[in-house]
C-alpha positions as a printed Julia matrix, in Angstrom:
132×3 Matrix{Float64}:
 44.81  -178.33  165.19
 43.96  -174.65  165.33
 41.57  -173.39  162.69
 42.3   -170.09  160.97
 39.9   -168.1   163.14
 41.5   -169.22  166.42
 45.0   -168.68  164.99
 43.99  -165.18  163.98
 42.59  -164.47  167.47
 45.89  -165.6   168.99
 48.02  -163.6   166.57
 45.98  -160.44  167.04
 45.77  -160.92  170.83
 42.0   -160.5   170.79
 41.21  -162.8   173.7
 43.28  -162.81  176.9
 41.71  -166.04  178.21
 42.52  -167.76  174.91
 46.12  -166.52  175.08
 46.47  -167.75  178.65
 45.15  -171.18  177.71
 47.44  -171.34  174.67
 50.46  -170.63  176.87
 49.69  -173.69  179.01
 50.05  -176.03  176.03
 53.41  -177.29  174.78
 54.07  -176.1   171.2
 54.6   -179.69  170.03
 50.95  -180.41  170.95
 49.57  -177.71  168.65
 49.5   -177.51  164.88
 47.83  -175.82  161.94
 46.66  -177.17  158.66
 48.69  -175.93  155.71
 45.3   -174.57  154.58
 45.23  -172.23  157.59
 48.79  -171.17  156.85
 47.71  -170.28  153.31
 44.75  -168.28  154.63
 46.96  -166.38  157.09
 49.53  -165.62  154.38
 46.78  -164.5   152.01
 45.5   -162.15  154.7
 48.91  -160.48  154.78
 48.71  -159.79  151.03
 45.79  -157.44  151.67
 47.7   -155.34  154.25
 50.22  -152.55  153.83
 53.83  -153.75  154.2
 54.31  -151.73  157.39
 51.38  -153.43  159.2
 52.42  -155.2   162.42
 50.9   -158.49  161.24
 53.75  -158.81  158.72
 55.89  -159.49  161.79
 53.33  -161.24  164.02
 52.12  -163.85  161.52
 55.59  -165.16  160.54
 56.54  -165.25  164.23
 53.42  -167.29  165.02
 54.16  -169.64  162.1
 57.64  -170.3   163.51
 56.08  -171.41  166.8
 53.11  -173.42  165.5
 53.94  -176.08  162.91
 51.78  -176.46  159.84
 51.03  -180.02  158.79
 51.28  -180.77  155.08
 48.1   -181.57  153.17
 48.0   -185.26  152.23
 45.96  -187.79  150.25
 43.99  -188.88  153.32
 42.95  -185.28  153.98
 41.96  -184.89  150.33
 39.82  -188.03  150.5
 38.14  -186.81  153.7
 37.48  -183.45  152.03
 35.75  -185.16  149.1
 33.53  -187.09  151.53
 32.71  -184.02  153.64
 31.92  -181.89  150.6
 29.7   -184.6   149.13
 27.77  -185.1   152.39
 27.28  -181.37  153.05
 26.31  -180.64  149.44
 23.8   -183.5   149.5
 22.25  -182.09  152.71
 22.31  -178.51  151.39
 24.51  -177.46  154.32
 27.7   -176.46  152.5
 30.4   -174.48  154.32
 33.42  -172.66  152.9
 35.95  -174.83  151.05
 38.88  -173.91  153.32
 36.86  -174.88  156.39
 35.92  -178.24  154.88
 39.59  -178.77  154.01
 40.75  -177.88  157.53
 38.17  -180.22  159.06
 39.21  -183.0   156.68
 42.84  -182.42  157.63
 42.07  -182.55  161.36
 40.26  -185.86  160.85
 43.11  -187.35  158.81
 45.68  -186.21  161.41
 43.6   -187.58  164.29
 43.62  -184.09  165.78
 41.1   -182.14  167.8
 40.0   -179.1   165.8
 40.15  -175.96  167.94
 37.64  -173.42  166.69
 35.35  -170.65  167.82
 32.86  -171.83  165.21
 31.68  -175.17  166.6
 28.15  -174.62  165.24
 29.56  -174.27  161.73
 31.83  -177.34  161.93
 29.23  -179.46  163.73
 27.47  -179.93  160.37
 30.2   -182.43  159.51
 29.08  -185.96  160.31
 32.51  -187.59  159.96
 34.26  -188.19  163.31
 35.46  -184.63  163.91
 36.32  -183.7   167.5
 35.88  -180.0   168.29
 37.05  -177.76  171.13
 36.43  -174.09  171.69
 39.28  -172.56  173.7
 37.49  -169.2   173.87
 35.19  -170.76  176.46
 37.95  -171.95  178.86
């Protein structure tokens, strides 16, 4: 499961090594959380209609499927938020929701922000494709 940051890097072609690694993976092995889809679509709302990302983001979303948010993800989110709030180590709500979704889907979360997500003590598996 790609987090929003990695998806954005891929869409904007910011990292050639990341793009090369992404191309080696079959599209059926990659997904997004519906939360990331929402964040990407929100990002478009802030751009002029003639910006290239109005073409690039929908194209990317046709290639990479977005998994629907479910009750298991919501329950994981509640647990993550409680644990991080209790420890005083809160992270952004969308990131907690994406992590919860990855856990519920049994997916590896691909992120460039492993330090941020490593605060989560639930069994979250992280990979950083920018380091391949």
